[in-house]
Backbone as CSV, one residue per row, in Angstrom:
resi,resn,N_x,N_y,N_z,CA_x,CA_y,CA_z,C_x,C_y,C_z
1,UNK,8.433,4.723,-0.250,7.861,4.425,-1.543,8.951,4.433,-2.617
2,UNK,8.846,3.540,-3.541,9.924,3.345,-4.509,10.236,4.591,-5.335
3,UNK,9.208,5.147,-5.990,9.447,6.233,-6.927,9.501,7.592,-6.270
4,UNK,9.062,7.665,-5.016,9.034,8.926,-4.287,8.308,10.003,-5.077
5,UNK,7.183,9.609,-5.665,6.347,10.566,-6.394,4.891,10.190,-6.152
6,UNK,4.109,11.148,-5.673,2.709,10.922,-5.357,1.859,11.812,-6.255
7,UNK,0.759,11.275,-6.777,-0.131,12.062,-7.633,-1.469,12.221,-6.922
8,UNK,-1.938,13.454,-6.833,-3.173,13.752,-6.118,-4.183,14.363,-7.079
9,UNK,-5.271,13.635,-7.318,-6.322,14.152,-8.188,-7.065,15.264,-7.457
10,UNK,-7.320,16.375,-8.135,-7.999,17.489,-7.482,-9.005,18.148,-8.416
11,UNK,-10.172,18.438,-7.854,-11.150,19.271,-8.541,-11.371,20.549,-7.747
12,UNK,-10.413,20.826,-6.836,-10.417,22.013,-5.987,-11.575,22.017,-4.983
13,UNK,-12.117,20.833,-4.686,-13.196,20.712,-3.704,-12.609,20.457,-2.320
14,UNK,-13.474,20.508,-1.295,-13.031,20.209,0.069,-12.517,18.778,0.174
15,UNK,-13.176,17.861,-0.526,-12.781,16.454,-0.452,-11.389,16.234,-1.041
16,UNK,-11.128,16.810,-2.212,-9.814,16.630,-2.822,-8.742,17.383,-2.041
17,UNK,-9.122,18.482,-1.402,-8.169,19.208,-0.557,-7.734,18.357,0.635
18,UNK,-8.684,17.607,1.219,-8.338,16.745,2.353,-7.407,15.614,1.907
19,UNK,-7.645,15.050,0.728,-6.763,13.989,0.242,-5.373,14.543,-0.063
20,UNK,-5.319,15.788,-0.525,-4.023,16.424,-0.779,-3.261,16.626,0.524
21,UNK,-3.960,16.970,1.596,-3.306,17.110,2.899,-2.648,15.795,3.326
22,UNK,-3.351,14.690,3.076,-2.773,13.382,3.400,-1.547,13.105,2.556
23,UNK,-1.630,13.439,1.270,-0.487,13.241,0.373,0.712,14.057,0.830
24,UNK,0.461,15.297,1.250,1.544,16.164,1.725,2.183,15.582,2.986
25,UNK,1.348,15.067,3.889,1.870,14.478,5.114,2.791,13.301,4.804
26,UNK,2.384,12.460,3.853,3.222,11.320,3.471,4.484,11.788,2.750
27,UNK,4.341,12.797,1.893,5.488,13.313,1.149,6.552,13.890,2.081
28,UNK,6.107,14.598,3.113,7.048,15.164,4.081,7.776,14.056,4.830
29,UNK,7.056,12.994,5.111,7.632,11.878,5.859,8.633,11.102,5.021
30,UNK,8.371,11.048,3.715,9.168,10.181,2.856,9.974,10.937,1.807
31,UNK,10.002,12.269,1.912,10.760,13.093,0.968,10.315,12.836,-0.470
32,UNK,9.001,12.824,-0.680,8.442,12.564,-2.006,8.037,13.860,-2.702
33,UNK,7.887,13.780,-4.011,7.370,14.881,-4.817,5.869,14.675,-5.000
34,UNK,5.112,15.772,-5.060,3.669,15.698,-5.274,3.306,16.319,-6.617
35,UNK,2.436,15.611,-7.343,1.900,16.126,-8.595,0.396,16.297,-8.429
36,UNK,-0.086,17.529,-8.580,-1.524,17.780,-8.561,-2.070,17.542,-9.967
37,UNK,-3.104,16.729,-10.068,-3.693,16.421,-11.372,-5.121,16.937,-11.430
38,UNK,-5.384,17.771,-12.422,-6.755,18.228,-12.656,-7.169,17.838,-14.067
39,UNK,-8.326,17.204,-14.173,-8.846,16.797,-15.478,-10.012,17.699,-15.857
40,UNK,-9.871,18.364,-17.004,-10.989,19.111,-17.563,-11.847,18.107,-18.329
41,UNK,-12.974,17.752,-17.749,-13.833,16.735,-18.357,-14.563,17.337,-19.546
42,UNK,-14.390,16.724,-20.708,-15.049,17.194,-21.922,-16.396,16.505,-22.031
43,UNK,-17.442,17.267,-21.847,-18.792,16.714,-21.894,-19.274,16.630,-23.343
44,UNK,-20.402,15.990,-23.504,-21.002,15.847,-24.835,-21.778,17.123,-25.159
45,UNK,-21.045,18.150,-25.585,-21.656,19.440,-25.880,-21.270,19.862,-27.290
46,UNK,-21.871,20.935,-27.771,-21.595,21.341,-29.155,-20.213,21.979,-29.280
47,UNK,-19.753,22.127,-30.501,-18.396,22.577,-30.764,-18.134,23.990,-30.253
48,UNK,-19.110,24.883,-30.360,-18.883,26.254,-29.895,-18.668,26.281,-28.386
49,UNK,-19.413,25.435,-27.659,-19.233,25.358,-26.207,-17.858,24.802,-25.865
50,UNK,-17.400,23.817,-26.639,-16.072,23.249,-26.398,-14.985,24.299,-26.615
51,UNK,-15.141,25.114,-27.672,-14.136,26.156,-27.926,-14.122,27.166,-26.784
52,UNK,-15.305,27.469,-26.272,-15.399,28.414,-25.157,-14.724,27.846,-23.915
53,UNK,-14.911,26.526,-23.684,-14.275,25.883,-22.536,-12.768,25.989,-22.611
54,UNK,-12.233,25.878,-23.841,-10.783,25.871,-24.006,-10.142,27.235,-23.828
55,UNK,-10.938,28.300,-23.900,-10.337,29.633,-23.859,-10.907,30.527,-22.762
56,UNK,-11.887,30.038,-22.029,-12.563,30.940,-21.100,-11.794,31.187,-19.815
57,UNK,-12.336,32.103,-19.041,-11.692,32.532,-17.804,-11.591,31.399,-16.797
58,UNK,-12.619,30.518,-16.754,-12.647,29.447,-15.763,-11.418,28.551,-15.887
59,UNK,-11.061,28.195,-17.107,-9.884,27.342,-17.312,-8.625,28.019,-16.804
60,UNK,-8.459,29.289,-17.134,-7.281,30.033,-16.675,-7.286,30.174,-15.157
61,UNK,-8.476,30.376,-14.575,-8.570,30.546,-13.134,-8.215,29.255,-12.401
62,UNK,-8.641,28.125,-12.934,-8.310,26.843,-12.307,-6.798,26.621,-12.322
63,UNK,-6.158,26.917,-13.443,-4.707,26.753,-13.520,-4.002,27.702,-12.549
64,UNK,-4.558,28.900,-12.380,-3.985,29.844,-11.409,-4.090,29.272,-10.000
65,UNK,-5.248,28.704,-9.666,-5.431,28.120,-8.342,-4.501,26.921,-8.122
66,UNK,-4.296,26.136,-9.152,-3.389,24.995,-9.034,-1.966,25.469,-8.763
67,UNK,-1.538,26.509,-9.476,-0.188,27.033,-9.267,-0.046,27.619,-7.870
68,UNK,-1.081,28.299,-7.388,-1.033,28.851,-6.033,-0.923,27.740,-4.994
69,UNK,-1.630,26.642,-5.228,-1.560,25.512,-4.304,-0.173,24.897,-4.308
70,UNK,0.395,24.751,-5.492,1.755,24.215,-5.619,2.744,25.110,-4.879
71,UNK,2.633,26.424,-5.080,3.540,27.362,-4.422,3.419,27.276,-2.903
72,UNK,2.179,27.152,-2.418,1.950,27.078,-0.974,2.547,25.803,-0.385
73,UNK,2.394,24.677,-1.089,2.949,23.409,-0.609,4.470,23.497,-0.500
74,UNK,5.084,24.075,-1.518,6.546,24.176,-1.510,7.029,25.129,-0.417
75,UNK,6.317,26.249,-0.234,6.748,27.239,0.747,6.428,26.812,2.172
76,UNK,5.218,26.337,2.392,4.762,26.020,3.745,5.257,24.671,4.233
77,UNK,5.252,23.675,3.345,5.562,22.307,3.763,6.946,21.829,3.325
78,UNK,7.611,22.589,2.478,8.941,22.187,2.029,8.929,20.950,1.151
79,UNK,7.824,20.739,0.445,7.677,19.573,-0.417,7.704,20.021,-1.879
80,UNK,8.489,19.363,-2.687,8.525,19.678,-4.117,7.182,19.334,-4.735
81,UNK,6.615,20.264,-5.506,5.290,20.037,-6.081,5.185,20.660,-7.462
82,UNK,4.290,20.117,-8.255,3.983,20.651,-9.575,2.547,20.275,-9.897
83,UNK,2.025,20.792,-11.004,0.672,20.387,-11.376,0.611,19.972,-12.831
84,UNK,-0.394,19.172,-13.132,-0.603,18.624,-14.465,-2.083,18.708,-14.786
85,UNK,-2.421,19.183,-15.987,-3.825,19.203,-16.400,-3.993,18.349,-17.655
86,UNK,-5.150,17.714,-17.734,-5.494,16.928,-18.914,-6.941,17.221,-19.279
87,UNK,-7.296,16.923,-20.504,-8.649,17.182,-20.984,-9.201,15.928,-21.628
88,UNK,-10.365,15.501,-21.168,-10.966,14.309,-21.746,-11.783,13.529,-20.735
89,UNK,-11.749,12.217,-20.850,-12.530,11.336,-19.982,-11.789,11.111,-18.670
90,UNK,-12.457,11.381,-17.564,-11.817,11.443,-16.259,-11.080,10.174,-15.875
91,UNK,-11.770,9.033,-15.874,-11.213,7.834,-15.265,-10.032,7.259,-16.056
92,UNK,-10.115,7.292,-17.374,-8.985,6.800,-18.170,-7.777,7.709,-18.014
93,UNK,-8.024,9.015,-17.846,-6.912,9.957,-17.719,-6.248,9.882,-16.351
94,UNK,-6.996,9.499,-15.312,-6.380,9.288,-14.005,-5.352,8.163,-14.090
95,UNK,-5.748,7.070,-14.741,-4.837,5.937,-14.904,-3.666,6.305,-15.806
96,UNK,-3.965,7.017,-16.886,-2.919,7.408,-17.839,-1.880,8.309,-17.183
97,UNK,-2.341,9.289,-16.430,-1.425,10.225,-15.775,-0.579,9.530,-14.717
98,UNK,-1.158,8.548,-14.029,-0.407,7.804,-13.008,0.781,7.092,-13.630
99,UNK,0.569,6.521,-14.815,1.657,5.828,-15.524,2.666,6.826,-16.079
100,UNK,2.170,7.881,-16.703,3.048,8.867,-17.340,4.014,9.504,-16.342
101,UNK,3.540,9.751,-15.157,4.349,10.442,-14.146,5.156,9.479,-13.277
102,UNK,4.998,8.178,-13.530,5.696,7.144,-12.741,5.436,7.334,-11.246
103,UNK,4.175,7.613,-10.934,3.808,7.857,-9.543,3.638,6.555,-8.782
104,UNK,3.744,6.674,-7.474,3.700,5.502,-6.605,2.309,5.264,-6.032
105,UNK,1.588,6.341,-5.748,0.239,6.235,-5.191,-0.618,7.356,-5.783
106,UNK,-1.883,7.029,-6.083,-2.856,8.016,-6.527,-3.773,8.357,-5.346
107,UNK,-3.854,9.633,-4.987,-4.727,10.080,-3.906,-6.009,10.666,-4.491
108,UNK,-7.147,10.233,-3.954,-8.430,10.783,-4.391,-9.272,11.121,-3.166
109,UNK,-10.105,12.144,-3.291,-10.992,12.538,-2.213,-12.419,12.128,-2.516
110,UNK,-13.203,11.901,-1.482,-14.609,11.543,-1.633,-15.414,12.190,-0.517
111,UNK,-16.694,12.380,-0.784,-17.578,12.944,0.236,-18.145,11.863,1.146
112,UNK,-17.751,10.614,0.937,-18.202,9.541,1.812,-19.623,9.125,1.513
113,UNK,-20.350,8.668,2.531,-21.666,8.080,2.304,-22.732,9.167,2.123
114,UNK,-23.033,9.922,3.136,-23.908,11.100,3.107,-25.010,11.095,2.048
115,UNK,-25.728,9.994,1.923,-26.891,9.969,1.055,-26.603,9.794,-0.416
116,UNK,-25.332,9.744,-0.791,-24.999,9.575,-2.213,-24.046,8.389,-2.388
117,UNK,-24.265,7.338,-1.628,-23.348,6.200,-1.663,-23.277,5.579,-3.052
118,UNK,-24.429,5.510,-3.732,-24.420,4.884,-5.051,-23.594,5.692,-6.048
119,UNK,-23.620,7.024,-5.908,-22.825,7.882,-6.790,-21.350,7.808,-6.401
120,UNK,-21.091,7.951,-5.117,-19.714,7.895,-4.626,-19.080,6.552,-4.950
121,UNK,-19.835,5.472,-4.696,-19.310,4.135,-4.948,-18.976,3.916,-6.405
122,UNK,-19.842,4.404,-7.284,-19.597,4.272,-8.718,-18.338,5.022,-9.122
123,UNK,-18.169,6.227,-8.595,-16.975,7.025,-8.890,-15.710,6.302,-8.443
124,UNK,-15.728,5.778,-7.218,-14.551,5.108,-6.683,-14.228,3.832,-7.456
125,UNK,-15.251,3.076,-7.813,-15.025,1.847,-8.575,-14.390,2.164,-9.924
126,UNK,-14.902,3.200,-10.589,-14.360,3.573,-11.902,-12.954,4.153,-11.788
127,UNK,-12.608,4.680,-10.628,-11.269,5.219,-10.406,-10.275,4.119,-10.061
128,UNK,-10.672,3.226,-9.160,-9.738,2.240,-8.615,-9.538,1.038,-9.522
129,UNK,-10.623,0.520,-10.113,-10.513,-0.714,-10.909,-9.471,-0.633,-12.026
130,UNK,-9.422,0.457,-12.810,-8.421,0.506,-13.891,-7.060,1.058,-13.466
131,UNK,-6.930,1.461,-12.211,-5.691,2.127,-11.791,-4.506,1.157,-11.796
132,UNK,-3.406,1.556,-12.416,-2.213,0.706,-12.434,-1.398,0.803,-11.150
133,UNK,-1.774,1.733,-10.273,-1.039,1.929,-9.015,-2.037,1.933,-7.848
134,UNK,-1.556,1.786,-6.625,-2.447,1.841,-5.464,-3.201,3.163,-5.394
135,UNK,-4.425,3.103,-4.881,-5.256,4.301,-4.744,-5.564,4.524,-3.265
136,UNK,-5.257,5.728,-2.793,-5.469,6.099,-1.395,-6.706,6.985,-1.341
137,UNK,-7.775,6.507,-0.706,-9.048,7.215,-0.659,-9.199,7.935,0.679
138,UNK,-9.462,9.240,0.605,-9.616,10.068,1.800,-10.975,10.758,1.730
139,UNK,-11.750,10.674,2.806,-13.046,11.339,2.849,-12.905,12.798,3.257
140,UNK,-13.882,13.588,2.846,-13.878,15.018,3.177,-13.820,15.236,4.683
141,UNK,-14.464,14.347,5.434,-14.520,14.490,6.885,-13.512,13.599,7.618
142,UNK,-12.551,13.053,6.896,-11.506,12.264,7.555,-10.687,13.172,8.471
143,UNK,-10.319,12.627,9.618,-9.480,13.359,10.566,-8.050,12.870,10.393
144,UNK,-7.157,13.774,10.078,-5.779,13.383,9.787,-5.004,13.150,11.080
145,UNK,-5.066,11.917,11.547,-4.357,11.518,12.757,-3.082,10.775,12.407
146,UNK,-2.104,10.752,13.307,-0.891,9.961,13.077,-1.254,8.484,12.902
147,UNK,-0.580,7.814,11.998,-0.881,6.416,11.706,-0.136,5.508,12.692
148,UNK,-0.557,5.570,13.950,0.084,4.727,14.964,-0.454,3.301,14.921
149,UNK,-1.646,3.134,14.367,-2.240,1.819,14.161,-2.739,1.727,12.730
150,UNK,-2.485,0.591,12.083,-2.916,0.382,10.703,-3.598,-0.979,10.605
151,UNK,-4.856,-0.979,10.153,-5.585,-2.233,9.970,-5.394,-2.725,8.541
152,UNK,-5.072,-3.998,8.394,-4.877,-4.626,7.083,-5.948,-5.699,6.916
153,UNK,-6.844,-5.502,5.963,-7.967,-6.418,5.731,-7.550,-7.470,4.702
154,UNK,-7.593,-8.735,5.091,-7.158,-9.809,4.197,-8.329,-10.744,3.918
155,UNK,-8.961,-10.549,2.754,-10.024,-11.458,2.335,-9.643,-12.190,1.058
156,UNK,-8.465,-11.882,0.540,-7.885,-12.604,-0.586,-6.495,-13.066,-0.142
157,UNK,-5.974,-14.070,-0.821,-4.706,-14.636,-0.357,-3.658,-14.598,-1.467
158,UNK,-3.037,-13.425,-1.630,-2.033,-13.251,-2.678,-0.749,-14.002,-2.356
159,UNK,0.077,-14.177,-3.382,1.350,-14.877,-3.183,2.266,-14.069,-2.263
160,UNK,2.144,-12.746,-2.317,2.944,-11.887,-1.436,2.180,-11.722,-0.130
161,UNK,2.626,-12.410,0.894,1.905,-12.424,2.162,1.815,-11.032,2.767
162,UNK,2.932,-10.330,2.783,2.967,-8.979,3.333,3.371,-8.015,2.227
163,UNK,2.429,-7.211,1.772,2.725,-6.262,0.701,3.824,-5.301,1.141
164,UNK,4.763,-5.051,0.252,5.899,-4.193,0.594,5.447,-2.799,0.997
165,UNK,4.383,-2.296,0.363,3.916,-0.954,0.692,3.349,-0.895,2.112
166,UNK,2.722,-1.974,2.545,2.206,-2.034,3.914,3.350,-1.936,4.916
167,UNK,4.392,-2.688,4.653,5.548,-2.687,5.541,6.236,-1.322,5.535
168,UNK,6.334,-0.705,4.366,6.963,0.611,4.258,6.204,1.663,5.070
169,UNK,4.882,1.637,4.968,4.078,2.607,5.722,4.227,2.403,7.226
170,UNK,4.215,1.146,7.647,4.362,0.852,9.073,5.712,1.339,9.590
171,UNK,6.743,1.177,8.805,8.067,1.660,9.205,8.102,3.183,9.261
172,UNK,7.539,3.826,8.235,7.554,5.285,8.177,6.905,5.911,9.395
173,UNK,5.766,5.353,9.804,4.997,5.958,10.885,5.166,5.221,12.213
174,UNK,6.073,4.241,12.232,6.316,3.454,13.442,4.982,2.934,13.997
175,UNK,4.202,2.338,13.110,2.847,1.921,13.438,2.766,0.443,13.792
176,UNK,1.727,0.112,14.536,1.411,-1.284,14.819,0.447,-1.769,13.744
177,UNK,0.725,-2.936,13.165,-0.113,-3.511,12.117,-1.105,-4.492,12.729
178,UNK,-2.371,-4.354,12.344,-3.420,-5.251,12.824,-4.013,-5.980,11.615
179,UNK,-3.719,-7.255,11.480,-4.183,-8.036,10.341,-5.520,-8.693,10.669
180,UNK,-6.502,-8.477,9.773,-7.839,-9.035,9.973,-8.118,-10.036,8.850
181,UNK,-8.281,-11.291,9.213,-8.534,-12.369,8.254,-10.016,-12.727,8.222
182,UNK,-10.501,-13.109,7.043,-11.906,-13.510,6.924,-12.082,-15.022,7.025
183,UNK,-11.003,-15.739,7.226,-11.056,-17.193,7.385,-10.506,-17.558,8.763
184,UNK,-10.925,-18.706,9.313,-10.416,-19.116,10.632,-8.927,-19.396,10.598
185,UNK,-8.278,-19.234,11.745,-6.825,-19.394,11.794,-6.374,-20.829,11.574
186,UNK,-7.304,-21.804,11.667,-6.903,-23.193,11.450,-7.100,-23.643,10.003
187,UNK,-7.615,-22.739,9.129,-7.706,-23.072,7.716,-6.292,-23.187,7.151
188,UNK,-6.067,-24.173,6.293,-4.702,-24.478,5.844,-4.023,-23.267,5.203
189,UNK,-4.709,-22.624,4.252,-4.105,-21.478,3.550,-3.769,-20.358,4.523
190,UNK,-4.691,-20.096,5.442,-4.473,-19.016,6.397,-3.356,-19.365,7.377
191,UNK,-3.333,-20.594,7.851,-2.300,-20.981,8.812,-0.907,-20.878,8.198
192,UNK,-0.798,-21.255,6.921,0.482,-21.114,6.228,0.865,-19.639,6.102
193,UNK,-0.114,-18.826,5.778,0.133,-17.401,5.630,0.543,-16.771,6.957
194,UNK,-0.113,-17.173,8.023,0.187,-16.626,9.344,1.620,-16.947,9.752
195,UNK,2.060,-18.162,9.463,3.435,-18.546,9.780,4.423,-17.639,9.051
196,UNK,4.185,-17.451,7.736,5.075,-16.585,6.955,5.017,-15.142,7.454
197,UNK,3.809,-14.714,7.785,3.621,-13.346,8.249,4.373,-13.106,9.555
198,UNK,4.205,-14.000,10.491,4.884,-13.866,11.777,6.399,-13.891,11.606
199,UNK,6.883,-14.771,10.752,8.329,-14.868,10.515,8.890,-13.545,10.010
200,UNK,8.191,-12.961,9.012,8.655,-11.697,8.425,8.580,-10.551,9.425
201,UNK,7.448,-10.443,10.114,7.261,-9.330,11.038,8.188,-9.413,12.243
202,UNK,8.410,-10.626,12.733,9.341,-10.798,13.850,10.762,-10.454,13.420
203,UNK,11.117,-10.860,12.218,12.455,-10.554,11.713,12.653,-9.051,11.557
204,UNK,11.581,-8.351,11.125,11.663,-6.901,10.924,11.464,-6.119,12.218
205,UNK,11.146,-6.821,13.294,10.941,-6.156,14.570,9.680,-5.314,14.608
206,UNK,8.640,-5.730,13.871,7.405,-4.963,13.789,6.423,-5.380,14.884
207,UNK,5.670,-4.413,15.359,4.610,-4.673,16.326,3.343,-5.012,15.547
208,UNK,2.626,-6.067,15.952,1.457,-6.482,15.175,0.490,-7.293,16.020
209,UNK,-0.731,-7.458,15.484,-1.725,-8.342,16.090,-2.487,-9.032,14.967
210,UNK,-3.088,-10.189,15.271,-3.837,-10.978,14.293,-5.276,-11.156,14.776
211,UNK,-6.228,-11.014,13.849,-7.638,-11.141,14.190,-8.333,-11.980,13.120
212,UNK,-9.334,-12.765,13.533,-10.047,-13.651,12.614,-11.547,-13.437,12.798
213,UNK,-12.261,-13.112,11.696,-13.683,-12.790,11.781,-14.513,-13.726,10.894
214,UNK,-14.120,-14.979,10.814,-14.758,-15.937,9.916,-16.210,-16.218,10.265
215,UNK,-16.591,-16.061,11.536,-17.950,-16.397,11.962,-18.915,-15.218,11.846
216,UNK,-18.454,-14.100,11.367,-19.283,-12.901,11.284,-19.813,-12.750,9.866
217,UNK,-21.101,-12.493,9.718,-21.705,-12.415,8.385,-21.341,-11.123,7.657
218,UNK,-21.428,-9.985,8.354,-21.113,-8.704,7.720,-19.655,-8.356,8.016
219,UNK,-18.762,-8.921,7.216,-17.329,-8.758,7.478,-16.837,-7.322,7.289
220,UNK,-17.239,-6.612,6.217,-16.793,-5.215,6.092,-17.170,-4.374,7.300
221,UNK,-18.387,-4.555,7.808,-18.818,-3.797,8.988,-17.964,-4.150,10.194
222,UNK,-17.638,-5.450,10.340,-16.809,-5.890,11.467,-15.409,-5.292,11.377
223,UNK,-14.875,-5.229,10.172,-13.542,-4.647,9.975,-13.555,-3.165,10.344
224,UNK,-14.601,-2.460,9.913,-14.718,-1.029,10.229,-14.801,-0.791,11.727
225,UNK,-15.618,-1.571,12.403,-15.754,-1.410,13.845,-14.443,-1.738,14.560
226,UNK,-13.736,-2.739,14.045,-12.458,-3.112,14.645,-11.429,-1.991,14.457
227,UNK,-11.400,-1.429,13.251,-10.467,-0.330,12.982,-10.785,0.869,13.860
228,UNK,-12.068,1.138,14.021,-12.484,2.256,14.873,-12.072,2.010,16.328
229,UNK,-12.273,0.782,16.797,-11.919,0.425,18.174,-10.409,0.479,18.392
230,UNK,-9.655,0.046,17.379,-8.198,0.014,17.477,-7.560,1.384,17.225
231,UNK,-8.395,2.397,16.978,-7.918,3.754,16.736,-7.008,3.805,15.522
232,UNK,-7.411,3.086,14.484,-6.667,3.100,13.221,-7.358,4.051,12.253
233,UNK,-6.667,5.083,11.765,-7.289,6.027,10.842,-7.341,5.508,9.406
234,UNK,-6.777,4.315,9.178,-6.691,3.804,7.810,-6.865,2.291,7.777
235,UNK,-7.448,1.813,6.672,-7.559,0.380,6.400,-6.862,0.110,5.077
236,UNK,-5.995,-0.888,5.056,-5.320,-1.280,3.817,-5.991,-2.529,3.266
237,UNK,-6.325,-2.492,1.985,-6.934,-3.630,1.304,-6.010,-4.065,0.175
238,UNK,-5.657,-5.339,0.138,-4.950,-5.878,-1.021,-5.977,-6.663,-1.819
239,UNK,-6.547,-6.016,-2.843,-7.659,-6.633,-3.550,-7.218,-7.713,-4.534
240,UNK,-5.930,-7.789,-4.807,-5.390,-8.894,-5.603,-6.136,-9.068,-6.920
241,UNK,-6.455,-7.954,-7.574,-7.148,-8.014,-8.854,-8.659,-8.114,-8.752
242,UNK,-9.177,-8.246,-7.552,-10.622,-8.366,-7.347,-11.293,-7.013,-7.580
243,UNK,-12.445,-6.968,-8.287,-13.147,-5.690,-8.493,-13.436,-5.009,-7.173
244,UNK,-13.330,-3.701,-7.176,-13.429,-2.945,-5.930,-14.869,-2.807,-5.436
245,UNK,-15.833,-3.183,-6.248,-17.248,-3.000,-5.900,-17.601,-3.595,-4.538
246,UNK,-17.013,-4.738,-4.214,-17.334,-5.396,-2.942,-16.803,-4.622,-1.733
247,UNK,-15.911,-3.664,-1.981,-15.319,-2.900,-0.884,-15.952,-1.523,-0.694
248,UNK,-17.007,-1.227,-1.432,-17.637,0.089,-1.352,-18.041,0.456,0.078
249,UNK,-18.611,-0.480,0.882,-18.940,-0.113,2.266,-17.730,0.369,3.064
250,UNK,-16.551,-0.173,2.751,-15.337,0.277,3.430,-14.916,1.652,2.921
251,UNK,-14.993,1.836,1.605,-14.530,3.080,0.996,-15.407,4.277,1.359
252,UNK,-16.680,4.020,1.669,-17.600,5.110,1.999,-18.044,5.018,3.457
253,UNK,-17.178,4.527,4.316,-17.536,4.203,5.699,-17.930,5.427,6.520
254,UNK,-18.803,5.184,7.503,-19.365,6.259,8.328,-18.361,6.830,9.322
255,UNK,-17.271,6.095,9.581,-16.256,6.600,10.508,-15.254,7.524,9.812
256,UNK,-15.406,7.674,8.499,-14.540,8.544,7.695,-13.080,8.076,7.720
257,UNK,-12.883,6.771,7.838,-11.530,6.229,7.827,-10.988,6.235,6.411
258,UNK,-9.696,6.468,6.271,-9.055,6.408,4.960,-8.864,4.945,4.555
259,UNK,-8.815,4.717,3.239,-8.617,3.360,2.739,-7.562,3.381,1.643
260,UNK,-6.576,2.510,1.765,-5.546,2.363,0.741,-5.798,1.046,0.015
261,UNK,-6.111,1.138,-1.276,-6.377,-0.056,-2.089,-5.123,-0.439,-2.867
262,UNK,-4.555,-1.582,-2.518,-3.416,-2.114,-3.251,-3.948,-3.008,-4.369
263,UNK,-3.189,-3.133,-5.438,-3.626,-3.954,-6.568,-3.336,-5.423,-6.319
């Protein structure tokens, strides 16, 4: 990763703890620094309650827990870490902190589908859509396996055929890349892309496979099943500016696979 700095949003829940574990694993692999970000959300409450929030024990206790987590990461994992707190509106501050810290990836945790898909999906959309950097989504029940296989879902056709971050991750983990296209391989745009893709991957000596699911109606479901079959713990999406709402089934998938959303 270019900046070698990863930012992990945390509310000290099991879900955010699992996403932090993923961030630590990547940081150890790539010698990156980790920044824990906690946002004190200011609700629409009266002024006396706001003053109490700013001085009460809970605020001090959260900062203590953040420092303990930072200390543990540095001692146990040998990864440089620090924490940052902000107060205000959650989603704008996630984006703001990502820019301020010059971070390379924002890690967020989610509880997945589990009966609250509409809530989870709304949270993820509000987090990912305004993010100036890629967002790595990890479910509470995700199993942290080595990234020996990585599925790349291509339903948009950006000018950059192979995202640099995809290639970097594959190199870091010595993974095989599995590209899944939503158009047939004989479509002109796709065929041109495949030629460029093969040229680049062959030149880089990367292991890869190509798949086309144009005849399948429920493409997100097909991608999930393919990733599960291929033993890929992660799906990479290059949304190319497309709103993330259409990817909610992937982000809250029942297999608890991680999803990396590139911009």
